N, C-alpha and C positions, 0 to 999 in steps of 0.2 A: 534447662531443656534436656530432654532424655536424648541419649545417644542415637544417631542415625543408623538404621540398619543397612546392612550390605544388601543390595538388589542385585543378585546374581543373574535375575531374568534379563536385566539391562545389558550386562556383558554378552549374553547369549544373543540379545536382539542386535547388538552392535556387530556380531560376527556375521549374522544372517544379512545384514545391511550390506556389509563388505563384499560377501559372495555373491550377492545380487548384482552389485555395481560391476564386479568383475566379469561376471557372466553377460551383462549388458554390453560391455566393451568388447569382449573377445567373440561373442556369438551373434552380435547385432550391429553395434555402433561402429565397429571397425570395418565391416564390409560395406555399410553405407557411406562412410568417410572415404572410401577407397583404400584404406590403410591395409586392409587384409583382402585378398582375392579369393580365398577358399570359402565357400558357402558352409554355414552351419546346416544340420538336419533341420528341416522345417519345423518340427514340433519343439525342438530347442530354441530355434530363432523366435518362435512365437512367444515361448515363455520369457526369453531374455529380453525381449522388446519392453517389458515392465520393469526391467531391472534398475532403470534410472531412478526409480522411486525410492530405491535404498538411500539415496541421498536426502529424500524427505524424511525417511525414518532416522537417519543420522541427526538431522536438525531437531527433531523432536526429542531425542535422547539428549542432545546437547542441552536443551532448553532445562530438561529435568536434572540433569548432573550439574551443570553450571550454577543453577539457583542453590542446589545443595552445596557446592563449593562455597559459593559466595556468602551463605547464611553465615552472620558472625565473624565473617572474615575481615581483615583490615585490607585497604587499598593495596598496599605493598605485599601482604601475604597472598592476596588474590593474583596479583600481577606475577609474582614468583610461581605460583602453582600453574599457571597457564603457559607462562614463557617456558618453564622446565619441561612441561609436558608436550609442548608443541614444537618447538624449535630444534631440539638435538637431532631427532629423527628425520625432521624436514629438511635440514642443512645436508643430511646425508643423501636423502631422496633426491634432492636438486642436483648435487654433485655427481651422483651415480647415474642419474638419467642423462645429463649433459655428457658424461665420459662415455656413456654406451652410444650417444648419438654421434658423437665425434669419432669414436673408434669404429663404428660400423660405416661411418661416410653416408650416413642417411640425410637425404635431402628434405623429406617430408617432415623430419623432426630436428632439423639443423638448428643449433643455437648459438648465440655469439657470446663472448665473455662478458659484455655489457648486460646481457640479458639474463645471464647467471647470477651476476652481481645483484642486479635488481630483483630477481626472484628470491635471493636469500632473506630478503625482508619480509616475505609472504604476502606483501601488498604491491607487487610490480604495477598493477592497473592504476594505482594512484598516478604513477609517472607515464602511463599509456604505453606500458611495455608488456609484451606477451607473456603467458606462462610458460614455463619451460615444459611443463606437461599440463594438458587440458584439464586434468583432473583437480587441479590445484585451485581452481575457480571456488571451489565449495570451501577450501581453507580461509580464503579471503573473506568469504560471507561469514563464517565463524569468528573471525578476529574482529571483524566490525561489530558483531554482536557483543563480544567481549568488552569492546569499548565502551558500548552503552551500559553495560553493568558496572565498568569501571567509573563511569560518571555517577551513577546511583550511589555507589559506595561512597564516593568521595564527597558527594553532597549530603550524605546521610539519609537517603530516601529509600534503603531497602524495608522499612517498616511500611511504605507505603506502595510497595511493589504491585499490588493488584491494580491500583490507581493507574500506575504507570504502564501496566500491561494493556488496559484499556485505553489508554492514550495512544499506544503503539498500534494497537488494532484499529483505532479510528484513522490514524495515518494509512494504514493497510487498506482499510475501506475506501478511503478516498482515491488511493492508487489504483485499486481495482476498477473503479468507475472511469477514471481518467488518468492512465498511467503516466507518471512522471519520472524522468531519468533521475533527478536529483534525490528523490525519495527512494527510489529502488537502488541506488548506488550507495548512498549514505546512511540510510536508515533501514536498509534490508526489508523494504516495505513489502515485497514480493513473499519474502520468506518468514515475515514476521509472525504469521498464524500458527506455523509449525513450532518455531521457538516457544511462542506464547502457550500452545497447548501443552508442550513439556513441562514448562514452569508451573502451569496451574495443577497438573497431575502431580508434580511434586508437593506443592501447597496442600492439595487434597491428601495426599498420603500422610502429611504431617499434622495437619488441622482439621482434617474431615471436611465435608460438604457443606456449603450454605447457598444462599440464594446467589450472592454475587458471583462466587466462583462457579457456579453452576451455569449463569448467564454468560459470563466470560468464556468459559469452555465452549459453549453452544456457539459463540460469535465466532471464536478462533476456528472451530470446525467447519462452520459454514463458509468462512473465507477460504479455508484450506480446500474445500471441494470446488469453490469457484475458481480459484487459481488453478487447480489441478484439470478441471474440465477445459477451461479456456486454453491453458498451455498445451494440452494434448492436441486440441483443434488447431491451434497457431502452428505447431510443429510440422503439420502437413502442408504449410504454405511456404511461399518464398523460393528462393532459386535452388536451395538444397533442402529437399523435403527429409526431414528426420522424424521417422515413424516411432512415437512413444506410447503406442497402445491406444485403443479406443477410449473415448472419453469415459464411457460408463465403466470399462475395466478400471480406469485410473481412479475414479470415485470409489469403486468398491474396495481397491486396495488401501487407499487412504483411510477409508471408514474402518478397514480390518486393522489398521495400525492403531487408530485410537480404541477399538474394541479390546485390543491386547493390553493397552495401557490401563484401561480401566479394569482388567483382570488383575494386573500387577498391584495397582494402588488399593484395590479392593481385598487383596490376600487371597484371591481365589486361584491365581497361579503363583507358585513358590518354586524355587529351585534350590537344591542343596549345593554347596561348594563342591567342585570336582576340577581335576587337571583339564578336561575337555573345555569346561566354560571358563576357567582361567586364560587358557592359551587363546581361546576364542576371542576373548576381549584383548588380551595383551598383544597380539599379532595383528589386530584389526588396522591399526593406525600405520604401520610401516608397510603392511601389504597394500593398503590404499595408496601410499605415496609410491610405490614402485612398480606396480603392475602394468599400468597403461602404455606408456611408450616403450619401456623395456620390453613388455609383452609383445607388443606389435613388431618390434625390431627383431625379436627372438623368433616369432612365429613365421617372419618372412625370411629369415637368414637362409642362404643357399646351402646346400648339403644334406638337408633332411626334408625337403620339401615333397619327396616321394612318399614320407609316411602320412597316414590318414591324419587329416587336420584334427579330429577329436582328440586323437592320441597326442599330438603335438600341444594341443590347448591343456590336456591334463599333466604333460611334463613340464610345460612352462608354469602352470600354477604352482606345481609342487617345488620347482626352482625358486619361484617369488616368495614362497612360504619360507623355504629354508633360508634365503636372503634376509627376509624379514625378521626370522628369529636370530640371526647373526646380528642384525641390527639392534634388535631389541637387548640381547644380551651384552654386547661389547660396547654399544653407543648409547642407547636410549637410557637404560637403567643408571649406568654410572655418571654419564654426563649430566643427567637430569638432576641427580642429587647435588652434584657441585654446582650446578648453574643456579639452583634454588637457594642453595647457602650463599652464594654471592650476592643474589638480589635481596634475599630477606635472612639475614643471619640469625635473628631472633626466633624464626621458626625451627631451628636445628636444636633438638634437645640432646645435650650429651647423655651418652649410654652409661648407665651406673652398672657396675657388676655386683651381682648379688651373690655373696658368698655363704654357704651354708653355715648355720650355727655351730659353734665347737660342742662336741659331745661332752655332756658332763660325767665327770668321774664319779662312780660309785663308791670308792673307798673313801676312808675317812682322811682329811685334810690334816697334816700336822700343824699344831699350834704354835 
């Protein structure tokens, strides 16, 4: 099989998804939840209201990238790649978020030692423990998606991946008609269409279009729109109304995401490697881990509340990006390599030193 090309567009999309989530939390969700008291400018707030869809884009990207990673991988190799990618920065994010909450004396974001320990697993909800940071719920969804992929690898089912995607979409369809907690909790039924669309786009990029992939993609797209529409409507109900945009706005954004992926896999949108794209992709994960609760606490800290709220948001975002760079440079990269080597030593290829060939002498050699 030919080598897989590097999709720099995916790194760029990952960065945009992260920025939209940050905007959602700082310019809209924080005010609705009562964690921020300063209102954002109305035009910014109306745009940020749709920023939660960055998570939807993350899940599509994950489906694309994870299938790329799993293709031809062993179970041990896949586990090593995912654990080394997710956990080092996550552990730091959990500990830093808890430390800032304790240091600031925050009541809204107070955590217990037991809660921190449970969160280090990334699946505290399995033990009915709250997340240290509300943004971490999506990582638990991601991890459960990885477990499904590991099961397919273990049982040698990757060659039948499209049939399993169809089965997953069937489960999601049943859940769409009659929501069931076990399906949503253990099988990611609500989010399955987004992961499935990403996987299908990757299959199309490698193997081209055919009738089966086209129908599956249409099925996944339709379910994505259904969940997007009903989710936007449900968000306005209940004791705490969380405005997530008008249903038609959500549907248009989700349609745009699929259209962008079509451009990527068709080769109509390409990007050359650049430092901006590299850092956009590299810092996305630590920024996502560190921004929400730490950002809320920083924005509400006494001593600089007299400054314009938007200026404070800009400064906090800049500080979070700097902190994310430090985590990436001094924790994520070095610890990820070591952790991967521990889990899958066979994946570590020893470096060979290529020495230049000795120069040939032109003079005659003595006999």
